[in-house]
Biotite code that builds the C-alpha atoms (Angstrom):
import biotite.structure as struc

atoms = struc.array([
    struc.Atom([-2.659, 6.277, -0.641], chain_id="A", res_id=1, res_name="MET", atom_name="CA", element="C"),
    struc.Atom([-0.530, 8.277, -3.099], chain_id="A", res_id=2, res_name="HIS", atom_name="CA", element="C"),
    struc.Atom([2.704, 7.525, -1.191], chain_id="A", res_id=3, res_name="LYS", atom_name="CA", element="C"),
    struc.Atom([1.778, 3.919, -0.483], chain_id="A", res_id=4, res_name="TYR", atom_name="CA", element="C"),
    struc.Atom([1.091, 3.171, -4.195], chain_id="A", res_id=5, res_name="LEU", atom_name="CA", element="C"),
    struc.Atom([4.162, 5.154, -5.417], chain_id="A", res_id=6, res_name="SER", atom_name="CA", element="C"),
    struc.Atom([6.422, 3.288, -3.019], chain_id="A", res_id=7, res_name="ASP", atom_name="CA", element="C"),
    struc.Atom([4.972, -0.043, -4.080], chain_id="A", res_id=8, res_name="TYR", atom_name="CA", element="C"),
    struc.Atom([5.459, 0.720, -7.749], chain_id="A", res_id=9, res_name="MET", atom_name="CA", element="C"),
    struc.Atom([9.072, 1.773, -7.187], chain_id="A", res_id=10, res_name="LYS", atom_name="CA", element="C"),
    struc.Atom([9.727, -1.504, -5.281], chain_id="A", res_id=11, res_name="GLN", atom_name="CA", element="C"),
    struc.Atom([8.173, -3.595, -8.129], chain_id="A", res_id=12, res_name="MET", atom_name="CA", element="C"),
    struc.Atom([10.087, -1.691, -10.806], chain_id="A", res_id=13, res_name="ASN", atom_name="CA", element="C"),
    struc.Atom([13.247, -2.187, -8.897], chain_id="A", res_id=14, res_name="ARG", atom_name="CA", element="C"),
    struc.Atom([12.611, -5.985, -8.641], chain_id="A", res_id=15, res_name="LEU", atom_name="CA", element="C"),
    struc.Atom([11.970, -6.105, -12.379], chain_id="A", res_id=16, res_name="LEU", atom_name="CA", element="C"),
    struc.Atom([15.148, -4.242, -13.169], chain_id="A", res_id=17, res_name="GLU", atom_name="CA", element="C"),
    struc.Atom([17.090, -6.735, -11.111], chain_id="A", res_id=18, res_name="GLU", atom_name="CA", element="C"),
    struc.Atom([15.822, -9.514, -13.402], chain_id="A", res_id=19, res_name="ASN", atom_name="CA", element="C"),
    struc.Atom([14.442, -11.350, -10.428], chain_id="A", res_id=20, res_name="LYS", atom_name="CA", element="C"),
    struc.Atom([12.277, -14.405, -11.062], chain_id="A", res_id=21, res_name="SER", atom_name="CA", element="C"),
    struc.Atom([8.905, -14.540, -9.371], chain_id="A", res_id=22, res_name="PHE", atom_name="CA", element="C"),
    struc.Atom([6.835, -17.208, -7.753], chain_id="A", res_id=23, res_name="THR", atom_name="CA", element="C"),
    struc.Atom([3.075, -17.936, -8.126], chain_id="A", res_id=24, res_name="GLU", atom_name="CA", element="C"),
    struc.Atom([2.694, -16.399, -4.631], chain_id="A", res_id=25, res_name="ALA", atom_name="CA", element="C"),
    struc.Atom([4.418, -13.169, -5.772], chain_id="A", res_id=26, res_name="ASP", atom_name="CA", element="C"),
    struc.Atom([2.101, -13.043, -8.761], chain_id="A", res_id=27, res_name="LEU", atom_name="CA", element="C"),
    struc.Atom([-0.976, -13.615, -6.587], chain_id="A", res_id=28, res_name="GLN", atom_name="CA", element="C"),
    struc.Atom([0.153, -10.930, -4.114], chain_id="A", res_id=29, res_name="ARG", atom_name="CA", element="C"),
    struc.Atom([0.463, -8.450, -6.969], chain_id="A", res_id=30, res_name="HIS", atom_name="CA", element="C"),
    struc.Atom([-2.988, -9.488, -8.260], chain_id="A", res_id=31, res_name="LEU", atom_name="CA", element="C"),
    struc.Atom([-4.384, -8.792, -4.811], chain_id="A", res_id=32, res_name="ASP", atom_name="CA", element="C"),
    struc.Atom([-2.805, -5.326, -4.863], chain_id="A", res_id=33, res_name="LYS", atom_name="CA", element="C"),
    struc.Atom([-4.323, -4.741, -8.246], chain_id="A", res_id=34, res_name="ILE", atom_name="CA", element="C"),
    struc.Atom([-7.735, -5.710, -6.861], chain_id="A", res_id=35, res_name="GLY", atom_name="CA", element="C"),
    struc.Atom([-7.352, -3.344, -3.914], chain_id="A", res_id=36, res_name="PHE", atom_name="CA", element="C"),
    struc.Atom([-6.310, -0.489, -6.197], chain_id="A", res_id=37, res_name="MET", atom_name="CA", element="C"),
    struc.Atom([-9.124, -1.204, -8.707], chain_id="A", res_id=38, res_name="GLN", atom_name="CA", element="C"),
    struc.Atom([-11.573, -0.896, -5.776], chain_id="A", res_id=39, res_name="HIS", atom_name="CA", element="C"),
    struc.Atom([-9.927, 2.346, -4.608], chain_id="A", res_id=40, res_name="GLU", atom_name="CA", element="C"),
    struc.Atom([-10.118, 3.588, -8.191], chain_id="A", res_id=41, res_name="ARG", atom_name="CA", element="C"),
    struc.Atom([-13.784, 2.779, -8.496], chain_id="A", res_id=42, res_name="LEU", atom_name="CA", element="C"),
    struc.Atom([-14.635, 4.508, -5.162], chain_id="A", res_id=43, res_name="ILE", atom_name="CA", element="C"),
    struc.Atom([-12.710, 7.672, -6.280], chain_id="A", res_id=44, res_name="HIS", atom_name="CA", element="C"),
    struc.Atom([-14.399, 7.527, -9.678], chain_id="A", res_id=45, res_name="PHE", atom_name="CA", element="C"),
    struc.Atom([-17.817, 7.509, -8.049], chain_id="A", res_id=46, res_name="LEU", atom_name="CA", element="C"),
    struc.Atom([-16.958, 10.319, -5.659], chain_id="A", res_id=47, res_name="VAL", atom_name="CA", element="C"),
    struc.Atom([-15.465, 12.385, -8.475], chain_id="A", res_id=48, res_name="THR", atom_name="CA", element="C"),
    struc.Atom([-18.602, 11.883, -10.568], chain_id="A", res_id=49, res_name="MET", atom_name="CA", element="C"),
    struc.Atom([-20.816, 12.721, -7.660], chain_id="A", res_id=50, res_name="LEU", atom_name="CA", element="C"),
    struc.Atom([-18.954, 15.980, -7.119], chain_id="A", res_id=51, res_name="PHE", atom_name="CA", element="C"),
    struc.Atom([-19.131, 16.780, -10.861], chain_id="A", res_id=52, res_name="ALA", atom_name="CA", element="C"),
    struc.Atom([-22.860, 16.181, -10.952], chain_id="A", res_id=53, res_name="ILE", atom_name="CA", element="C"),
    struc.Atom([-23.469, 18.245, -7.865], chain_id="A", res_id=54, res_name="VAL", atom_name="CA", element="C"),
    struc.Atom([-21.270, 21.027, -9.360], chain_id="A", res_id=55, res_name="LEU", atom_name="CA", element="C"),
    struc.Atom([-23.400, 21.090, -12.538], chain_id="A", res_id=56, res_name="PHE", atom_name="CA", element="C"),
    struc.Atom([-26.657, 20.944, -10.603], chain_id="A", res_id=57, res_name="LEU", atom_name="CA", element="C"),
    struc.Atom([-25.666, 23.841, -8.354], chain_id="A", res_id=58, res_name="VAL", atom_name="CA", element="C"),
    struc.Atom([-24.350, 25.714, -11.413], chain_id="A", res_id=59, res_name="LEU", atom_name="CA", element="C"),
    struc.Atom([-27.643, 25.171, -13.228], chain_id="A", res_id=60, res_name="GLY", atom_name="CA", element="C"),
    struc.Atom([-29.636, 26.300, -10.218], chain_id="A", res_id=61, res_name="ILE", atom_name="CA", element="C"),
    struc.Atom([-27.395, 29.396, -9.917], chain_id="A", res_id=62, res_name="PHE", atom_name="CA", element="C"),
    struc.Atom([-27.812, 30.281, -13.603], chain_id="A", res_id=63, res_name="LEU", atom_name="CA", element="C"),
    struc.Atom([-31.566, 29.924, -13.385], chain_id="A", res_id=64, res_name="VAL", atom_name="CA", element="C"),
    struc.Atom([-32.185, 31.645, -10.074], chain_id="A", res_id=65, res_name="THR", atom_name="CA", element="C"),
    struc.Atom([-29.117, 33.974, -9.969], chain_id="A", res_id=66, res_name="GLU", atom_name="CA", element="C"),
    struc.Atom([-29.005, 33.300, -6.210], chain_id="A", res_id=67, res_name="ALA", atom_name="CA", element="C"),
    struc.Atom([-25.733, 34.849, -5.093], chain_id="A", res_id=68, res_name="GLY", atom_name="CA", element="C"),
    struc.Atom([-25.524, 32.676, -1.913], chain_id="A", res_id=69, res_name="PHE", atom_name="CA", element="C"),
    struc.Atom([-24.709, 29.679, -4.211], chain_id="A", res_id=70, res_name="LEU", atom_name="CA", element="C"),
    struc.Atom([-21.420, 31.208, -5.343], chain_id="A", res_id=71, res_name="MET", atom_name="CA", element="C"),
    struc.Atom([-19.496, 30.081, -2.204], chain_id="A", res_id=72, res_name="PRO", atom_name="CA", element="C"),
    struc.Atom([-20.970, 26.582, -2.584], chain_id="A", res_id=73, res_name="LEU", atom_name="CA", element="C"),
    struc.Atom([-19.903, 26.456, -6.252], chain_id="A", res_id=74, res_name="LEU", atom_name="CA", element="C"),
    struc.Atom([-16.390, 27.549, -5.225], chain_id="A", res_id=75, res_name="GLY", atom_name="CA", element="C"),
    struc.Atom([-16.151, 24.945, -2.480], chain_id="A", res_id=76, res_name="LEU", atom_name="CA", element="C"),
    struc.Atom([-17.313, 22.122, -4.783], chain_id="A", res_id=77, res_name="ILE", atom_name="CA", element="C"),
    struc.Atom([-14.877, 23.219, -7.418], chain_id="A", res_id=78, res_name="LEU", atom_name="CA", element="C"),
    struc.Atom([-12.023, 23.347, -4.913], chain_id="A", res_id=79, res_name="VAL", atom_name="CA", element="C"),
    struc.Atom([-12.847, 19.760, -3.806], chain_id="A", res_id=80, res_name="LEU", atom_name="CA", element="C"),
    struc.Atom([-13.477, 18.464, -7.328], chain_id="A", res_id=81, res_name="LEU", atom_name="CA", element="C"),
    struc.Atom([-10.079, 19.501, -8.787], chain_id="A", res_id=82, res_name="ILE", atom_name="CA", element="C"),
    struc.Atom([-7.962, 17.376, -6.355], chain_id="A", res_id=83, res_name="PRO", atom_name="CA", element="C"),
    struc.Atom([-10.328, 14.451, -6.770], chain_id="A", res_id=84, res_name="TYR", atom_name="CA", element="C"),
    struc.Atom([-9.817, 14.579, -10.532], chain_id="A", res_id=85, res_name="ILE", atom_name="CA", element="C"),
    struc.Atom([-5.986, 14.620, -10.150], chain_id="A", res_id=86, res_name="PHE", atom_name="CA", element="C"),
    struc.Atom([-6.122, 11.760, -7.594], chain_id="A", res_id=87, res_name="HIS", atom_name="CA", element="C"),
    struc.Atom([-8.365, 9.677, -9.808], chain_id="A", res_id=88, res_name="TYR", atom_name="CA", element="C"),
    struc.Atom([-6.020, 10.354, -12.732], chain_id="A", res_id=89, res_name="TYR", atom_name="CA", element="C"),
    struc.Atom([-3.126, 9.104, -10.676], chain_id="A", res_id=90, res_name="PHE", atom_name="CA", element="C"),
    struc.Atom([-5.024, 5.957, -9.595], chain_id="A", res_id=91, res_name="LEU", atom_name="CA", element="C"),
    struc.Atom([-6.208, 5.155, -13.156], chain_id="A", res_id=92, res_name="GLU", atom_name="CA", element="C"),
    struc.Atom([-2.692, 5.495, -14.686], chain_id="A", res_id=93, res_name="ASN", atom_name="CA", element="C"),
    struc.Atom([-1.011, 3.540, -11.875], chain_id="A", res_id=94, res_name="THR", atom_name="CA", element="C"),
    struc.Atom([-3.497, 0.694, -12.064], chain_id="A", res_id=95, res_name="VAL", atom_name="CA", element="C"),
    struc.Atom([-2.727, 0.461, -15.769], chain_id="A", res_id=96, res_name="GLN", atom_name="CA", element="C"),
    struc.Atom([0.989, 0.347, -14.994], chain_id="A", res_id=97, res_name="LYS", atom_name="CA", element="C"),
    struc.Atom([0.314, -2.423, -12.493], chain_id="A", res_id=98, res_name="MET", atom_name="CA", element="C"),
    struc.Atom([-1.191, -4.476, -15.314], chain_id="A", res_id=99, res_name="TYR", atom_name="CA", element="C"),
    struc.Atom([2.056, -4.091, -17.317], chain_id="A", res_id=100, res_name="VAL", atom_name="CA", element="C"),
    struc.Atom([4.068, -5.061, -14.251], chain_id="A", res_id=101, res_name="ILE", atom_name="CA", element="C"),
    struc.Atom([1.850, -8.176, -13.824], chain_id="A", res_id=102, res_name="TYR", atom_name="CA", element="C"),
    struc.Atom([2.527, -9.261, -17.389], chain_id="A", res_id=103, res_name="ASP", atom_name="CA", element="C"),
    struc.Atom([6.260, -8.734, -16.953], chain_id="A", res_id=104, res_name="ARG", atom_name="CA", element="C"),
    struc.Atom([6.138, -10.738, -13.664], chain_id="A", res_id=105, res_name="MET", atom_name="CA", element="C"),
    struc.Atom([4.225, -13.540, -15.344], chain_id="A", res_id=106, res_name="ALA", atom_name="CA", element="C"),
    struc.Atom([6.933, -13.784, -18.032], chain_id="A", res_id=107, res_name="GLU", atom_name="CA", element="C"),
    struc.Atom([9.555, -14.416, -15.280], chain_id="A", res_id=108, res_name="ARG", atom_name="CA", element="C"),
    struc.Atom([7.671, -16.843, -13.153], chain_id="A", res_id=109, res_name="ILE", atom_name="CA", element="C"),
    struc.Atom([9.797, -19.660, -11.831], chain_id="A", res_id=110, res_name="SER", atom_name="CA", element="C"),
    struc.Atom([8.039, -22.987, -12.250], chain_id="A", res_id=111, res_name="ARG", atom_name="CA", element="C"),
    struc.Atom([9.288, -26.297, -10.819], chain_id="A", res_id=112, res_name="PRO", atom_name="CA", element="C"),
    struc.Atom([11.045, -28.434, -13.387], chain_id="A", res_id=113, res_name="ALA", atom_name="CA", element="C"),
    struc.Atom([8.770, -31.070, -14.800], chain_id="A", res_id=114, res_name="GLN", atom_name="CA", element="C"),
    struc.Atom([9.787, -34.662, -14.560], chain_id="A", res_id=115, res_name="GLN", atom_name="CA", element="C"),
    struc.Atom([9.710, -36.560, -17.803], chain_id="A", res_id=116, res_name="GLY", atom_name="CA", element="C"),
])
């Protein structure tokens, strides 16, 4: 997903740098991509929060019971949580950049000339 989204953003930035005009279909395609990425971001947010909640629950149980067998579980959850946080951070920032690209595309939309 990281490569897919990075490549898409490079392509869109290149088109904007070329001062290309866009059609309504281009704008709609970009809105569809934003929708997909918003969904992806939501799913990763939920998974990240689930891992964080589980981490704190297991940590709380460990602190109360001092059960040493929970240490590997804590380590595993932490090892999984850190990459999830970085990936969610990437998705959040990229979706916000997609909003800016949408606004820039909308400013350059080519509309048919109106007849007077």
